[in-house]
The first five atom37 places (N, CA, C, CB, O) and aatype in JSON, in Angstrom:
{
  "aatype": [15, 19, 0, 0, 7, 15, 7, 10, 19, 19, 10, 10, 19, 10, 7, 0, 9, 19, 0, 10, 7, 15, 19, 19, 15, 10, 7, 19, 10, 0, 15, 1, 15, 1, 15, 0, 8, 19, 19, 1, 19, 13, 10, 19, 15, 10, 15, 19, 10, 15, 19, 10, 19, 0, 10, 19, 19, 10, 10, 19, 19, 12, 0, 19, 10, 15, 0, 7, 0, 19, 19, 1, 1, 19, 19, 10, 19, 15, 19, 15, 15, 19, 7, 1, 15, 9, 10, 19, 19, 19, 0, 19, 15, 10, 16, 19, 19, 1, 3, 15, 12, 7, 10, 10, 19, 15, 15, 9, 19, 1, 16],
  "atom_mask": [
    [1, 1, 1, 1, 1],
    [1, 1, 1, 1, 1],
    [1, 1, 1, 1, 1],
    [1, 1, 1, 1, 1],
    [1, 1, 1, 0, 1],
    [1, 1, 1, 1, 1],
    [1, 1, 1, 0, 1],
    [1, 1, 1, 1, 1],
    [1, 1, 1, 1, 1],
    [1, 1, 1, 1, 1],
    [1, 1, 1, 1, 1],
    [1, 1, 1, 1, 1],
    [1, 1, 1, 1, 1],
    [1, 1, 1, 1, 1],
    [1, 1, 1, 0, 1],
    [1, 1, 1, 1, 1],
    [1, 1, 1, 1, 1],
    [1, 1, 1, 1, 1],
    [1, 1, 1, 1, 1],
    [1, 1, 1, 1, 1],
    [1, 1, 1, 0, 1],
    [1, 1, 1, 1, 1],
    [1, 1, 1, 1, 1],
    [1, 1, 1, 1, 1],
    [1, 1, 1, 1, 1],
    [1, 1, 1, 1, 1],
    [1, 1, 1, 0, 1],
    [1, 1, 1, 1, 1],
    [1, 1, 1, 1, 1],
    [1, 1, 1, 1, 1],
    [1, 1, 1, 1, 1],
    [1, 1, 1, 1, 1],
    [1, 1, 1, 1, 1],
    [1, 1, 1, 1, 1],
    [1, 1, 1, 1, 1],
    [1, 1, 1, 1, 1],
    [1, 1, 1, 1, 1],
    [1, 1, 1, 1, 1],
    [1, 1, 1, 1, 1],
    [1, 1, 1, 1, 1],
    [1, 1, 1, 1, 1],
    [1, 1, 1, 1, 1],
    [1, 1, 1, 1, 1],
    [1, 1, 1, 1, 1],
    [1, 1, 1, 1, 1],
    [1, 1, 1, 1, 1],
    [1, 1, 1, 1, 1],
    [1, 1, 1, 1, 1],
    [1, 1, 1, 1, 1],
    [1, 1, 1, 1, 1],
    [1, 1, 1, 1, 1],
    [1, 1, 1, 1, 1],
    [1, 1, 1, 1, 1],
    [1, 1, 1, 1, 1],
    [1, 1, 1, 1, 1],
    [1, 1, 1, 1, 1],
    [1, 1, 1, 1, 1],
    [1, 1, 1, 1, 1],
    [1, 1, 1, 1, 1],
    [1, 1, 1, 1, 1],
    [1, 1, 1, 1, 1],
    [1, 1, 1, 1, 1],
    [1, 1, 1, 1, 1],
    [1, 1, 1, 1, 1],
    [1, 1, 1, 1, 1],
    [1, 1, 1, 1, 1],
    [1, 1, 1, 1, 1],
    [1, 1, 1, 0, 1],
    [1, 1, 1, 1, 1],
    [1, 1, 1, 1, 1],
    [1, 1, 1, 1, 1],
    [1, 1, 1, 1, 1],
    [1, 1, 1, 1, 1],
    [1, 1, 1, 1, 1],
    [1, 1, 1, 1, 1],
    [1, 1, 1, 1, 1],
    [1, 1, 1, 1, 1],
    [1, 1, 1, 1, 1],
    [1, 1, 1, 1, 1],
    [1, 1, 1, 1, 1],
    [1, 1, 1, 1, 1],
    [1, 1, 1, 1, 1],
    [1, 1, 1, 0, 1],
    [1, 1, 1, 1, 1],
    [1, 1, 1, 1, 1],
    [1, 1, 1, 1, 1],
    [1, 1, 1, 1, 1],
    [1, 1, 1, 1, 1],
    [1, 1, 1, 1, 1],
    [1, 1, 1, 1, 1],
    [1, 1, 1, 1, 1],
    [1, 1, 1, 1, 1],
    [1, 1, 1, 1, 1],
    [1, 1, 1, 1, 1],
    [1, 1, 1, 1, 1],
    [1, 1, 1, 1, 1],
    [1, 1, 1, 1, 1],
    [1, 1, 1, 1, 1],
    [1, 1, 1, 1, 1],
    [1, 1, 1, 1, 1],
    [1, 1, 1, 1, 1],
    [1, 1, 1, 0, 1],
    [1, 1, 1, 1, 1],
    [1, 1, 1, 1, 1],
    [1, 1, 1, 1, 1],
    [1, 1, 1, 1, 1],
    [1, 1, 1, 1, 1],
    [1, 1, 1, 1, 1],
    [1, 1, 1, 1, 1],
    [1, 1, 1, 1, 1],
    [1, 1, 1, 1, 1]
  ],
  "atom_positions": [
    [[125.51, 74.28, 110.5], [124.7, 74.18, 111.7], [123.77, 75.39, 111.82], [125.6, 74.06, 112.95], [122.59, 75.25, 112.13]],
    [[124.33, 76.57, 111.56], [123.52, 77.78, 111.64], [122.48, 77.79, 110.53], [124.4, 79.03, 111.56], [121.32, 78.17, 110.76]],
    [[122.9, 77.38, 109.33], [121.95, 77.35, 108.2], [120.85, 76.32, 108.44], [122.68, 77.05, 106.88], [119.7, 76.56, 108.09]],
    [[121.2, 75.19, 109.03], [120.19, 74.16, 109.32], [119.2, 74.67, 110.36], [120.87, 72.86, 109.82], [118.0, 74.42, 110.26]],
    [[119.7, 75.38, 111.37], [118.81, 75.93, 112.4], [117.86, 76.98, 111.84], [0.0, 0.0, 0.0], [116.68, 76.98, 112.17]],
    [[118.38, 77.87, 110.99], [117.5, 78.88, 110.41], [116.52, 78.26, 109.42], [118.33, 79.97, 109.72], [115.39, 78.72, 109.3]],
    [[116.96, 77.2, 108.7], [116.04, 76.5, 107.81], [114.93, 75.82, 108.58], [0.0, 0.0, 0.0], [113.78, 75.79, 108.13]],
    [[115.27, 75.26, 109.75], [114.25, 74.63, 110.59], [113.25, 75.65, 111.08], [114.91, 73.91, 111.79], [112.05, 75.38, 111.1]],
    [[113.72, 76.83, 111.48], [112.81, 77.88, 111.93], [111.88, 78.3, 110.8], [113.6, 79.09, 112.45], [110.69, 78.5, 111.02]],
    [[112.42, 78.45, 109.59], [111.59, 78.84, 108.44], [110.55, 77.76, 108.15], [112.46, 79.09, 107.19], [109.39, 78.08, 107.88]],
    [[110.94, 76.48, 108.22], [109.99, 75.39, 108.0], [108.91, 75.37, 109.07], [110.73, 74.05, 107.98], [107.74, 75.14, 108.76]],
    [[109.29, 75.62, 110.33], [108.29, 75.65, 111.4], [107.31, 76.79, 111.2], [108.97, 75.78, 112.75], [106.11, 76.61, 111.4]],
    [[107.8, 77.96, 110.81], [106.92, 79.1, 110.58], [105.99, 78.83, 109.41], [107.74, 80.38, 110.32], [104.79, 79.12, 109.49]],
    [[106.52, 78.27, 108.32], [105.68, 77.95, 107.17], [104.63, 76.89, 107.52], [106.54, 77.47, 106.0], [103.48, 76.98, 107.09]],
    [[105.03, 75.89, 108.3], [104.07, 74.88, 108.74], [102.97, 75.46, 109.6], [0.0, 0.0, 0.0], [101.81, 75.09, 109.46]],
    [[103.34, 76.39, 110.49], [102.32, 77.04, 111.32], [101.37, 77.88, 110.48], [102.98, 77.92, 112.39], [100.18, 77.92, 110.76]],
    [[101.89, 78.54, 109.44], [101.03, 79.35, 108.57], [100.07, 78.46, 107.78], [101.89, 80.2, 107.6], [98.9, 78.8, 107.61]],
    [[100.58, 77.32, 107.28], [99.71, 76.39, 106.55], [98.64, 75.82, 107.47], [100.55, 75.25, 105.93], [97.48, 75.7, 107.07]],
    [[99.03, 75.45, 108.7], [98.05, 74.92, 109.65], [97.01, 75.98, 110.0], [98.75, 74.43, 110.93], [95.83, 75.68, 110.13]],
    [[97.46, 77.22, 110.16], [96.53, 78.3, 110.46], [95.57, 78.52, 109.31], [97.3, 79.59, 110.75], [94.38, 78.76, 109.53]],
    [[96.08, 78.44, 108.08], [95.19, 78.59, 106.93], [94.15, 77.5, 106.84], [0.0, 0.0, 0.0], [93.0, 77.76, 106.5]],
    [[94.55, 76.25, 107.16], [93.57, 75.16, 107.12], [92.53, 75.31, 108.22], [94.27, 73.8, 107.25], [91.36, 75.0, 108.01]],
    [[92.95, 75.79, 109.4], [91.98, 76.01, 110.48], [91.03, 77.14, 110.11], [92.7, 76.32, 111.81], [89.84, 77.09, 110.42]],
    [[91.56, 78.18, 109.45], [90.7, 79.29, 109.02], [89.67, 78.81, 108.01], [91.55, 80.44, 108.42], [88.5, 79.17, 108.1]],
    [[90.1, 78.01, 107.04], [89.15, 77.51, 106.04], [88.12, 76.6, 106.69], [89.88, 76.76, 104.93], [86.95, 76.62, 106.3]],
    [[88.53, 75.8, 107.67], [87.58, 74.97, 108.4], [86.62, 75.85, 109.21], [88.32, 73.99, 109.33], [85.44, 75.51, 109.36]],
    [[87.12, 76.95, 109.73], [86.26, 77.89, 110.46], [85.23, 78.53, 109.56], [0.0, 0.0, 0.0], [84.08, 78.7, 109.97]],
    [[85.62, 78.88, 108.35], [84.66, 79.45, 107.4], [83.6, 78.41, 107.05], [85.38, 79.94, 106.12], [82.42, 78.72, 106.95]],
    [[84.04, 77.16, 106.85], [83.09, 76.07, 106.58], [82.14, 75.88, 107.76], [83.84, 74.76, 106.28], [80.94, 75.68, 107.58]],
    [[82.69, 75.93, 108.97], [81.86, 75.75, 110.15], [80.88, 76.89, 110.32], [82.72, 75.62, 111.4], [79.76, 76.69, 110.79]],
    [[81.29, 78.1, 109.94], [80.38, 79.24, 110.09], [79.24, 79.18, 109.09], [81.14, 80.55, 109.93], [78.16, 79.71, 109.35]],
    [[79.46, 78.53, 107.95], [78.39, 78.41, 106.95], [77.55, 77.15, 107.15], [79.0, 78.4, 105.55], [76.47, 77.04, 106.59]],
    [[78.05, 76.24, 107.94], [77.35, 74.97, 108.13], [76.5, 75.04, 109.39], [78.35, 73.79, 108.21], [76.84, 75.74, 110.35]],
    [[75.42, 74.3, 109.39], [74.56, 74.23, 110.57], [74.88, 73.0, 111.41], [73.09, 74.22, 110.16], [74.26, 72.77, 112.45]],
    [[75.84, 72.2, 110.95], [76.14, 70.94, 111.62], [76.96, 71.18, 112.88], [76.89, 69.99, 110.67], [77.95, 71.9, 112.86]],
    [[76.54, 70.57, 113.97], [77.28, 70.7, 115.22], [78.6, 69.94, 115.15], [76.44, 70.19, 116.4], [79.56, 70.3, 115.83]],
    [[78.65, 68.88, 114.33], [79.88, 68.1, 114.19], [81.0, 68.94, 113.58], [79.64, 66.86, 113.33], [82.15, 68.87, 114.03]],
    [[80.67, 69.73, 112.56], [81.69, 70.59, 111.92], [82.19, 71.63, 112.92], [81.11, 71.29, 110.66], [83.38, 71.94, 112.94]],
    [[81.29, 72.16, 113.73], [81.69, 73.16, 114.73], [82.61, 72.52, 115.77], [80.46, 73.77, 115.43], [83.59, 73.13, 116.18]],
    [[82.3, 71.29, 116.19], [83.15, 70.59, 117.15], [84.53, 70.31, 116.56], [82.5, 69.29, 117.6], [85.54, 70.5, 117.24]],
    [[84.57, 69.87, 115.31], [85.86, 69.61, 114.66], [86.68, 70.89, 114.56], [85.65, 69.0, 113.25], [87.89, 70.87, 114.77]],
    [[86.01, 72.01, 114.25], [86.71, 73.29, 114.16], [87.3, 73.69, 115.5], [85.77, 74.37, 113.65], [88.45, 74.11, 115.57]],
    [[86.52, 73.56, 116.57], [87.01, 73.97, 117.88], [88.15, 73.07, 118.36], [85.87, 73.95, 118.9], [89.1, 73.56, 118.98]],
    [[88.07, 71.76, 118.08], [89.15, 70.86, 118.46], [90.42, 71.18, 117.66], [88.74, 69.38, 118.23], [91.51, 71.21, 118.23]],
    [[90.27, 71.43, 116.35], [91.46, 71.74, 115.55], [92.06, 73.08, 115.96], [91.11, 71.76, 114.07], [93.28, 73.24, 115.9]],
    [[91.23, 74.03, 116.36], [91.75, 75.31, 116.84], [92.52, 75.13, 118.13], [90.61, 76.32, 117.04], [93.56, 75.75, 118.34]],
    [[92.02, 74.27, 119.01], [92.73, 73.99, 120.26], [94.07, 73.3, 119.99], [91.87, 73.12, 121.19], [95.09, 73.66, 120.58]],
    [[94.06, 72.32, 119.09], [95.3, 71.61, 118.75], [96.3, 72.56, 118.13], [95.01, 70.44, 117.79], [97.5, 72.5, 118.43]],
    [[95.83, 73.45, 117.25], [96.73, 74.42, 116.62], [97.34, 75.35, 117.65], [95.98, 75.22, 115.56], [98.53, 75.67, 117.56]],
    [[96.56, 75.81, 118.61], [97.11, 76.72, 119.62], [98.17, 76.01, 120.47], [95.99, 77.27, 120.52], [99.17, 76.62, 120.83]],
    [[97.94, 74.73, 120.8], [98.96, 73.99, 121.55], [100.22, 73.8, 120.72], [98.4, 72.61, 121.99], [101.33, 73.96, 121.23]],
    [[100.06, 73.47, 119.42], [101.23, 73.3, 118.56], [102.02, 74.59, 118.4], [100.81, 72.79, 117.19], [103.25, 74.57, 118.42]],
    [[101.33, 75.7, 118.25], [102.02, 76.99, 118.12], [102.78, 77.32, 119.4], [101.02, 78.12, 117.78], [103.9, 77.82, 119.35]],
    [[102.17, 77.04, 120.56], [102.86, 77.28, 121.82], [104.11, 76.41, 121.95], [101.92, 77.01, 123.0], [105.15, 76.87, 122.42]],
    [[104.01, 75.14, 121.52], [105.18, 74.26, 121.57], [106.29, 74.72, 120.62], [104.77, 72.83, 121.22], [107.46, 74.66, 120.97]],
    [[105.91, 75.17, 119.43], [106.91, 75.65, 118.48], [107.61, 76.89, 119.02], [106.26, 75.97, 117.12], [108.83, 77.0, 118.91]],
    [[106.85, 77.81, 119.59], [107.46, 79.01, 120.16], [108.4, 78.64, 121.3], [106.38, 79.99, 120.66], [109.5, 79.19, 121.4]],
    [[107.98, 77.72, 122.16], [108.83, 77.29, 123.27], [110.1, 76.62, 122.76], [108.06, 76.33, 124.18], [111.18, 76.85, 123.28]],
    [[109.96, 75.78, 121.73], [111.11, 75.1, 121.14], [112.1, 76.09, 120.55], [110.66, 74.12, 120.07], [113.31, 75.96, 120.75]],
    [[111.6, 77.08, 119.83], [112.49, 78.07, 119.21], [113.18, 78.91, 120.28], [111.7, 78.98, 118.25], [114.38, 79.17, 120.17]],
    [[112.44, 79.32, 121.31], [113.05, 80.13, 122.38], [114.12, 79.33, 123.11], [111.97, 80.61, 123.37], [115.19, 79.85, 123.41]],
    [[113.83, 78.05, 123.41], [114.83, 77.22, 124.09], [116.06, 76.99, 123.22], [114.22, 75.87, 124.5], [117.19, 77.0, 123.72]],
    [[115.86, 76.8, 121.93], [117.0, 76.59, 121.03], [117.86, 77.83, 120.94], [116.51, 76.19, 119.64], [119.09, 77.74, 120.92]],
    [[117.23, 79.0, 120.89], [118.0, 80.25, 120.81], [118.75, 80.49, 122.12], [117.08, 81.45, 120.5], [119.9, 80.92, 122.1]],
    [[118.09, 80.22, 123.25], [118.74, 80.47, 124.54], [119.9, 79.51, 124.79], [117.72, 80.35, 125.66], [120.89, 79.89, 125.41]],
    [[119.78, 78.26, 124.32], [120.86, 77.3, 124.55], [121.97, 77.38, 123.51], [120.29, 75.91, 124.58], [123.01, 76.73, 123.67]],
    [[121.76, 78.16, 122.46], [122.77, 78.25, 121.41], [123.89, 79.18, 121.82], [122.13, 78.74, 120.09], [123.79, 79.92, 122.81]],
    [[124.96, 79.13, 121.05], [126.1, 80.0, 121.31], [125.84, 81.44, 120.86], [0.0, 0.0, 0.0], [124.78, 81.74, 120.31]],
    [[126.79, 82.29, 121.09], [126.64, 83.71, 120.77], [126.51, 83.95, 119.27], [127.82, 84.5, 121.32], [125.76, 84.83, 118.84]],
    [[127.24, 83.17, 118.47], [127.19, 83.35, 117.02], [125.8, 83.0, 116.5], [128.26, 82.49, 116.32], [125.24, 83.72, 115.66]],
    [[125.25, 81.89, 116.99], [123.92, 81.47, 116.55], [122.88, 82.49, 116.98], [123.57, 80.08, 117.1], [121.96, 82.8, 116.23]],
    [[123.01, 83.0, 118.21], [122.07, 84.03, 118.67], [122.11, 85.25, 117.77], [122.39, 84.44, 120.12], [121.07, 85.8, 117.43]],
    [[123.31, 85.66, 117.39], [123.45, 86.83, 116.53], [122.8, 86.57, 115.17], [124.93, 87.21, 116.37], [122.11, 87.44, 114.64]],
    [[123.03, 85.39, 114.61], [122.45, 85.05, 113.31], [120.93, 85.01, 113.4], [122.98, 83.71, 112.81], [120.24, 85.49, 112.5]],
    [[120.39, 84.42, 114.49], [118.94, 84.35, 114.66], [118.35, 85.74, 114.8], [118.59, 83.5, 115.89], [117.3, 86.04, 114.23]],
    [[119.03, 86.6, 115.57], [118.51, 87.97, 115.74], [118.52, 88.74, 114.43], [119.33, 88.72, 116.79], [117.58, 89.48, 114.14]],
    [[119.57, 88.57, 113.63], [119.64, 89.26, 112.34], [118.57, 88.73, 111.4], [121.03, 89.09, 111.71], [117.91, 89.52, 110.72]],
    [[118.39, 87.4, 111.36], [117.38, 86.83, 110.45], [115.97, 87.19, 110.91], [117.53, 85.31, 110.36], [115.09, 87.42, 110.08]],
    [[115.75, 87.24, 112.23], [114.43, 87.63, 112.73], [114.15, 89.08, 112.41], [114.32, 87.38, 114.24], [113.03, 89.43, 112.04]],
    [[115.15, 89.94, 112.54], [114.9, 91.35, 112.27], [114.67, 91.6, 110.79], [116.07, 92.19, 112.77], [113.92, 92.5, 110.43]],
    [[115.31, 90.82, 109.91], [115.13, 91.05, 108.48], [113.87, 90.39, 107.94], [116.34, 90.55, 107.71], [113.17, 90.96, 107.11]],
    [[113.57, 89.18, 108.42], [112.41, 88.45, 107.93], [111.19, 88.71, 108.81], [112.7, 86.94, 107.88], [110.05, 88.48, 108.41]],
    [[111.45, 89.2, 110.01], [110.39, 89.34, 111.0], [109.24, 90.22, 110.59], [0.0, 0.0, 0.0], [108.09, 89.95, 110.93]],
    [[109.53, 91.28, 109.84], [108.46, 92.2, 109.45], [107.45, 91.51, 108.54], [109.03, 93.43, 108.74], [106.24, 91.65, 108.72]],
    [[107.94, 90.77, 107.56], [107.01, 90.1, 106.65], [106.25, 88.99, 107.37], [107.77, 89.53, 105.45], [105.07, 88.78, 107.09]],
    [[106.91, 88.28, 108.28], [106.21, 87.24, 109.04], [105.14, 87.87, 109.93], [107.21, 86.42, 109.9], [104.04, 87.34, 110.05]],
    [[105.46, 89.0, 110.55], [104.48, 89.66, 111.4], [103.28, 90.14, 110.6], [105.11, 90.84, 112.11], [102.15, 90.09, 111.09]],
    [[103.5, 90.59, 109.37], [102.37, 91.01, 108.53], [101.49, 89.8, 108.19], [102.88, 91.68, 107.22], [100.27, 89.89, 108.26]],
    [[102.12, 88.67, 107.84], [101.34, 87.46, 107.52], [100.57, 86.99, 108.74], [102.27, 86.34, 107.02], [99.4, 86.62, 108.62]],
    [[101.21, 87.0, 109.91], [100.53, 86.58, 111.14], [99.38, 87.52, 111.49], [101.52, 86.5, 112.31], [98.32, 87.07, 111.91]],
    [[99.6, 88.83, 111.3], [98.53, 89.78, 111.61], [97.33, 89.59, 110.7], [99.05, 91.21, 111.5], [96.18, 89.64, 111.15]],
    [[97.59, 89.38, 109.41], [96.48, 89.14, 108.47], [95.77, 87.84, 108.81], [97.0, 89.11, 107.02], [94.54, 87.78, 108.77]],
    [[96.53, 86.8, 109.14], [95.93, 85.51, 109.49], [95.08, 85.62, 110.75], [97.02, 84.44, 109.68], [93.98, 85.07, 110.81]],
    [[95.59, 86.34, 111.74], [94.81, 86.51, 112.96], [93.55, 87.32, 112.72], [95.65, 87.17, 114.04], [92.52, 87.07, 113.35]],
    [[93.61, 88.29, 111.81], [92.4, 89.04, 111.47], [91.37, 88.13, 110.81], [92.75, 90.2, 110.54], [90.18, 88.22, 111.11]],
    [[91.83, 87.26, 109.91], [90.91, 86.31, 109.26], [90.33, 85.35, 110.28], [91.62, 85.53, 108.14], [89.14, 85.04, 110.23]],
    [[91.15, 84.87, 111.22], [90.66, 83.98, 112.27], [89.61, 84.69, 113.12], [91.81, 83.48, 113.16], [88.57, 84.11, 113.44]],
    [[89.89, 85.92, 113.48], [88.93, 86.68, 114.29], [87.61, 86.86, 113.56], [89.51, 88.05, 114.66], [86.55, 86.7, 114.16]],
    [[87.67, 87.18, 112.27], [86.45, 87.35, 111.49], [85.69, 86.05, 111.34], [86.77, 87.91, 110.12], [84.46, 86.04, 111.44]],
    [[86.42, 84.94, 111.11], [85.72, 83.66, 110.96], [85.13, 83.21, 112.29], [86.68, 82.59, 110.42], [84.06, 82.61, 112.32]],
    [[85.81, 83.51, 113.4], [85.23, 83.19, 114.71], [83.97, 84.02, 114.95], [86.26, 83.43, 115.84], [83.0, 83.53, 115.52]],
    [[83.98, 85.28, 114.51], [82.78, 86.11, 114.63], [81.63, 85.55, 113.83], [0.0, 0.0, 0.0], [80.49, 85.53, 114.3]],
    [[81.92, 85.09, 112.61], [80.88, 84.45, 111.79], [80.37, 83.18, 112.45], [81.42, 84.14, 110.39], [79.17, 82.9, 112.44]],
    [[81.29, 82.41, 113.01], [80.9, 81.15, 113.66], [80.0, 81.42, 114.86], [82.14, 80.37, 114.09], [78.97, 80.77, 115.02]],
    [[80.39, 82.37, 115.7], [79.59, 82.68, 116.89], [78.23, 83.23, 116.48], [80.33, 83.69, 117.79], [77.22, 82.88, 117.09]],
    [[78.2, 84.1, 115.47], [76.9, 84.65, 115.06], [76.0, 83.57, 114.46], [77.1, 85.77, 114.04], [74.79, 83.62, 114.64]],
    [[76.59, 82.59, 113.75], [75.76, 81.52, 113.2], [75.27, 80.59, 114.31], [76.54, 80.72, 112.14], [74.16, 80.06, 114.22]],
    [[76.09, 80.38, 115.34], [75.65, 79.55, 116.46], [74.54, 80.25, 117.24], [76.83, 79.22, 117.39], [73.58, 79.62, 117.67]],
    [[74.68, 81.55, 117.43], [73.68, 82.31, 118.17], [72.35, 82.32, 117.42], [74.16, 83.75, 118.43], [71.29, 82.26, 118.03]],
    [[72.41, 82.38, 116.08], [71.19, 82.41, 115.28], [70.41, 81.11, 115.35], [71.52, 82.72, 113.85], [69.19, 81.11, 115.21]],
    [[71.11, 79.98, 115.55], [70.41, 78.68, 115.52], [69.75, 78.37, 116.84], [71.38, 77.57, 115.17], [69.12, 77.32, 116.98]]
  ]
}
């Protein structure tokens, strides 16, 4: 049960990273494209991704809070050991998102 829960958390984090990468690549495409349709698709996908990330965080927090003491301890240990590398990946991804949003805004302002 504990291994299944931690595996689910790892799958959710990996899925969020893959979704973030696809949104970033779409953002780079939108920043290089002059098409308003690509920009609209990028903004909609960014909104959907932010809602999905919020739901995943809420789901994980609720699962940890409703779990027993042993599961909480295992989650805290796994978060503390894996958390640093996940935080580095998230920080790099957010930096890329910020840069691609800057490119997108500058290309929109230029047109």
